[in-house]
N, CA, C and O atoms as a Tinker XYZ file with bonds, in Angstrom:
   216  protein
     1  N      0.575000    4.257000    7.948000    73     2
     2  CA     1.213000    5.471000    8.418000    64     1     3
     3  C      0.905000    5.646000    9.893000    63     2     4     5
     4  O     -0.222000    5.410000   10.329000    81     3
     5  N      1.892000    6.054000   10.654000    73     3     6
     6  CA     1.679000    6.288000   12.074000    64     5     7
     7  C      1.480000    7.773000   12.308000    63     6     8     9
     8  O      2.219000    8.611000   11.790000    81     7
     9  N      0.483000    8.072000   13.085000    73     7    10
    10  CA     0.184000    9.454000   13.432000    64     9    11
    11  C     -0.129000    9.497000   14.914000    63    10    12    13
    12  O     -1.103000    8.891000   15.361000    81    11
    13  N      0.673000   10.196000   15.669000    73    11    14
    14  CA     0.464000   10.313000   17.120000    64    13    15
    15  C      0.400000    8.948000   17.792000    63    14    16    17
    16  O     -0.484000    8.698000   18.611000    81    15
    17  N      1.329000    8.068000   17.450000    73    15    18
    18  CA     1.428000    6.722000   18.037000    64    17    19
    19  C      0.193000    5.862000   17.802000    63    18    20    21
    20  O     -0.132000    5.018000   18.637000    81    19
    21  N     -0.493000    6.056000   16.700000    73    19    22
    22  CA    -1.609000    5.180000   16.365000    64    21    23
    23  C     -1.618000    4.946000   14.865000    63    22    24    25
    24  O     -1.185000    5.804000   14.096000    81    23
    25  N     -2.110000    3.787000   14.448000    73    23    26
    26  CA    -2.206000    3.479000   13.028000    64    25    27
    27  C     -3.379000    4.237000   12.430000    63    26    28    29
    28  O     -4.408000    4.432000   13.077000    81    27
    29  N     -3.208000    4.658000   11.194000    73    27    30
    30  CA    -4.252000    5.389000   10.516000    64    29    31
    31  C     -4.357000    4.879000    9.087000    63    30    32    33
    32  O     -3.365000    4.881000    8.358000    81    31
    33  N     -5.533000    4.447000    8.680000    73    31    34
    34  CA    -5.756000    3.994000    7.309000    64    33    35
    35  C     -5.947000    5.229000    6.444000    63    34    36    37
    36  O     -6.830000    6.049000    6.694000    81    35
    37  N     -5.104000    5.351000    5.420000    73    35    38
    38  CA    -5.162000    6.522000    4.553000    64    37    39
    39  C     -5.913000    6.237000    3.263000    63    38    40    41
    40  O     -6.269000    7.168000    2.540000    81    39
    41  N     -6.160000    4.976000    2.964000    73    39    42
    42  CA    -6.889000    4.634000    1.756000    64    41    43
    43  C     -6.912000    3.138000    1.555000    63    42    44    45
    44  O     -6.162000    2.399000    2.195000    81    43
    45  N     -7.769000    2.701000    0.671000    73    43    46
    46  CA    -7.875000    1.287000    0.319000    64    45    47
    47  C     -7.837000    1.176000   -1.193000    63    46    48    49
    48  O     -8.523000    1.921000   -1.893000    81    47
    49  N     -7.049000    0.261000   -1.693000    73    47    50
    50  CA    -6.955000    0.044000   -3.130000    64    49    51
    51  C     -7.271000   -1.411000   -3.425000    63    50    52    53
    52  O     -6.995000   -2.298000   -2.618000    81    51
    53  N     -7.849000   -1.640000   -4.582000    73    51    54
    54  CA    -8.181000   -3.001000   -4.990000    64    53    55
    55  C     -7.328000   -3.452000   -6.168000    63    54    56    57
    56  O     -7.602000   -4.486000   -6.776000    81    55
    57  N     -6.292000   -2.678000   -6.491000    73    55    58
    58  CA    -5.373000   -3.058000   -7.564000    64    57    59
    59  C     -4.021000   -2.407000   -7.325000    63    58    60    61
    60  O     -3.919000   -1.399000   -6.626000    81    59
    61  N     -2.988000   -2.992000   -7.910000    73    59    62
    62  CA    -1.651000   -2.405000   -7.823000    64    61    63
    63  C     -1.653000   -1.008000   -8.430000    63    62    64    65
    64  O     -1.066000   -0.082000   -7.870000    81    63
    65  N     -2.310000   -0.859000   -9.568000    73    63    66
    66  CA    -2.342000    0.429000  -10.256000    64    65    67
    67  C     -2.965000    1.502000   -9.365000    63    66    68    69
    68  O     -2.428000    2.605000   -9.259000    81    67
    69  N     -4.072000    1.194000   -8.735000    73    67    70
    70  CA    -4.731000    2.151000   -7.861000    64    69    71
    71  C     -3.844000    2.568000   -6.707000    63    70    72    73
    72  O     -3.830000    3.738000   -6.325000    81    71
    73  N     -3.106000    1.629000   -6.152000    73    71    74
    74  CA    -2.205000    1.934000   -5.040000    64    73    75
    75  C     -1.065000    2.835000   -5.500000    63    74    76    77
    76  O     -0.722000    3.802000   -4.820000    81    75
    77  N     -0.480000    2.521000   -6.649000    73    75    78
    78  CA     0.617000    3.328000   -7.174000    64    77    79
    79  C      0.143000    4.753000   -7.457000    63    78    80    81
    80  O      0.842000    5.711000   -7.129000    81    79
    81  N     -1.033000    4.902000   -8.062000    73    79    82
    82  CA    -1.577000    6.229000   -8.345000    64    81    83
    83  C     -1.786000    7.004000   -7.040000    63    82    84    85
    84  O     -1.450000    8.186000   -6.964000    81    83
    85  N     -2.330000    6.355000   -6.027000    73    83    86
    86  CA    -2.554000    6.994000   -4.730000    64    85    87
    87  C     -1.235000    7.469000   -4.120000    63    86    88    89
    88  O     -1.131000    8.612000   -3.676000    81    87
    89  N     -0.229000    6.592000   -4.100000    73    87    90
    90  CA     1.048000    6.935000   -3.489000    64    89    91
    91  C      1.770000    8.036000   -4.265000    63    90    92    93
    92  O      2.357000    8.935000   -3.665000    81    91
    93  N      1.729000    7.967000   -5.601000    73    91    94
    94  CA     2.354000    9.017000   -6.401000    64    93    95
    95  C      1.666000   10.358000   -6.148000    63    94    96    97
    96  O      2.333000   11.387000   -6.044000    81    95
    97  N      0.337000   10.350000   -6.049000    73    95    98
    98  CA    -0.407000   11.573000   -5.778000    64    97    99
    99  C     -0.076000   12.161000   -4.417000    63    98   100   101
   100  O     -0.177000   13.371000   -4.215000    81    99
   101  N      0.322000   11.298000   -3.480000    73    99   102
   102  CA     0.691000   11.751000   -2.140000    64   101   103
   103  C      2.152000   12.192000   -2.081000    63   102   104   105
   104  O      2.633000   12.625000   -1.033000    81   103
   105  N      2.862000   12.081000   -3.220000    73   103   106
   106  CA     4.257000   12.511000   -3.267000    64   105   107
   107  C      5.245000   11.508000   -2.724000    63   106   108   109
   108  O      6.359000   11.879000   -2.356000    81   107
   109  N      4.863000   10.241000   -2.665000    73   107   110
   110  CA     5.751000    9.205000   -2.127000    64   109   111
   111  C      6.759000    8.798000   -3.193000    63   110   112   113
   112  O      6.383000    8.480000   -4.321000    81   111
   113  N      8.051000    8.808000   -2.833000    73   111   114
   114  CA     9.125000    8.365000   -3.724000    64   113   115
   115  C      9.527000    6.942000   -3.361000    63   114   116   117
   116  O      9.089000    6.417000   -2.337000    81   115
   117  N     10.345000    6.320000   -4.180000    73   115   118
   118  CA    10.867000    4.964000   -3.933000    64   117   119
   119  C      9.715000    3.980000   -3.729000    63   118   120   121
   120  O      9.653000    3.288000   -2.713000    81   119
   121  N      8.808000    3.924000   -4.699000    73   119   122
   122  CA     7.603000    3.111000   -4.561000    64   121   123
   123  C      7.888000    1.635000   -4.292000    63   122   124   125
   124  O      7.188000    1.017000   -3.490000    81   123
   125  N      8.900000    1.055000   -4.944000    73   123   126
   126  CA     9.158000   -0.372000   -4.742000    64   125   127
   127  C      9.500000   -0.686000   -3.299000    63   126   128   129
   128  O      9.032000   -1.690000   -2.761000    81   127
   129  N     10.301000    0.145000   -2.665000    73   127   130
   130  CA    10.649000   -0.121000   -1.268000    64   129   131
   131  C      9.455000    0.144000   -0.356000    63   130   132   133
   132  O      9.286000   -0.544000    0.650000    81   131
   133  N      8.629000    1.125000   -0.690000    73   131   134
   134  CA     7.434000    1.420000    0.106000    64   133   135
   135  C      6.446000    0.265000    0.021000    63   134   136   137
   136  O      5.869000   -0.130000    1.034000    81   135
   137  N      6.243000   -0.281000   -1.178000    73   135   138
   138  CA     5.283000   -1.369000   -1.355000    64   137   139
   139  C      5.706000   -2.638000   -0.623000    63   138   140   141
   140  O      4.857000   -3.457000   -0.270000    81   139
   141  N      6.993000   -2.811000   -0.392000    73   139   142
   142  CA     7.490000   -3.994000    0.314000    64   141   143
   143  C      7.582000   -3.781000    1.820000    63   142   144   145
   144  O      7.903000   -4.720000    2.548000    81   143
   145  N      7.311000   -2.581000    2.302000    73   143   146
   146  CA     7.457000   -2.253000    3.723000    64   145   147
   147  C      6.106000   -2.373000    4.429000    63   146   148   149
   148  O      5.199000   -1.593000    4.139000    81   147
   149  N      5.948000   -3.338000    5.355000    73   147   150
   150  CA     4.661000   -3.534000    6.027000    64   149   151
   151  C      4.236000   -2.357000    6.914000    63   150   152   153
   152  O      3.079000   -2.293000    7.330000    81   151
   153  N      5.143000   -1.436000    7.206000    73   151   154
   154  CA     4.722000   -0.243000    7.949000    64   153   155
   155  C      3.983000    0.738000    7.045000    63   154   156   157
   156  O      3.262000    1.607000    7.535000    81   155
   157  N      4.153000    0.611000    5.742000    73   155   158
   158  CA     3.463000    1.482000    4.795000    64   157   159
   159  C      2.222000    0.819000    4.214000    63   158   160   161
   160  O      1.169000    1.448000    4.107000    81   159
   161  N      2.347000   -0.466000    3.834000    73   159   162
   162  CA     1.275000   -1.147000    3.113000    64   161   163
   163  C      0.947000   -2.462000    3.806000    63   162   164   165
   164  O      1.838000   -3.264000    4.083000    81   163
   165  N     -0.321000   -2.679000    4.081000    73   163   166
   166  CA    -0.779000   -3.950000    4.632000    64   165   167
   167  C     -1.460000   -4.717000    3.510000    63   166   168   169
   168  O     -2.546000   -4.348000    3.062000    81   167
   169  N     -0.808000   -5.799000    3.056000    73   167   170
   170  CA    -1.373000   -6.627000    2.000000    64   169   171
   171  C     -2.300000   -7.646000    2.645000    63   170   172   173
   172  O     -1.908000   -8.325000    3.595000    81   171
   173  N     -3.504000   -7.760000    2.150000    73   171   174
   174  CA    -4.477000   -8.715000    2.698000    64   173   175
   175  C     -4.773000   -9.799000    1.682000    63   174   176   177
   176  O     -4.664000   -9.581000    0.476000    81   175
   177  N     -5.145000  -10.962000    2.172000    73   175   178
   178  CA    -5.486000  -12.113000    1.321000    64   177   179
   179  C     -4.308000  -12.598000    0.496000    63   178   180   181
   180  O     -4.505000  -13.071000   -0.624000    81   179
   181  N     -3.100000  -12.495000    1.008000    73   179   182
   182  CA    -1.933000  -13.016000    0.320000    64   181   183
   183  C     -0.858000  -11.970000    0.161000    63   182   184   185
   184  O     -1.083000  -10.786000    0.409000    81   183
   185  N      0.336000  -12.425000   -0.264000    73   183   186
   186  CA     1.438000  -11.504000   -0.445000    64   185   187
   187  C      1.188000  -10.548000   -1.628000    63   186   188   189
   188  O      0.290000  -10.769000   -2.440000    81   187
   189  N      1.983000   -9.508000   -1.702000    73   187   190
   190  CA     1.864000   -8.536000   -2.784000    64   189   191
   191  C      2.010000   -9.189000   -4.146000    63   190   192   193
   192  O      2.859000  -10.059000   -4.339000    81   191
   193  N      1.194000   -8.775000   -5.070000    73   191   194
   194  CA     1.259000   -9.184000   -6.465000    64   193   195
   195  C      0.981000  -10.660000   -6.680000    63   194   196   197
   196  O      1.386000  -11.213000   -7.703000    81   195
   197  N      0.307000  -11.311000   -5.751000    73   195   198
   198  CA    -0.077000  -12.717000   -5.928000    64   197   199
   199  C     -1.552000  -12.752000   -6.257000    63   198   200   201
   200  O     -2.391000  -12.369000   -5.441000    81   199
   201  N     -1.867000  -13.214000   -7.456000    73   199   202
   202  CA    -3.247000  -13.214000   -7.919000    64   201   203
   203  C     -3.714000  -14.640000   -8.178000    63   202   204   205
   204  O     -2.918000  -15.504000   -8.545000    81   203
   205  N     -4.986000  -14.880000   -7.988000    73   203   206
   206  CA    -5.555000  -16.189000   -8.303000    64   205   207
   207  C     -6.963000  -15.980000   -8.861000    63   206   208   209
   208  O     -7.566000  -14.922000   -8.679000    81   207
   209  N     -7.472000  -17.000000   -9.539000    73   207   210
   210  CA    -8.814000  -16.904000  -10.124000    64   209   211
   211  C     -9.868000  -16.872000   -9.021000    63   210   212   213
   212  O     -9.722000  -17.519000   -7.984000    81   211
   213  N    -10.907000  -16.126000   -9.258000    73   211   214
   214  CA   -11.972000  -16.010000   -8.262000    64   213   215
   215  C    -12.877000  -17.221000   -8.292000    63   214   216
   216  O    -13.832000  -17.298000   -7.520000    81   215
């Protein structure tokens, strides 16, 4: 999220479920498009929904 021309981290999630719960609680609609938009979500350690064994 951009606030006053700067990036601001609003939360960190370690699962898809946690992220969806956070976004729904914040009143965000159209979750699928939000999750695919890099201005809303920064996926680290690989693309969204890509899992591998530890």
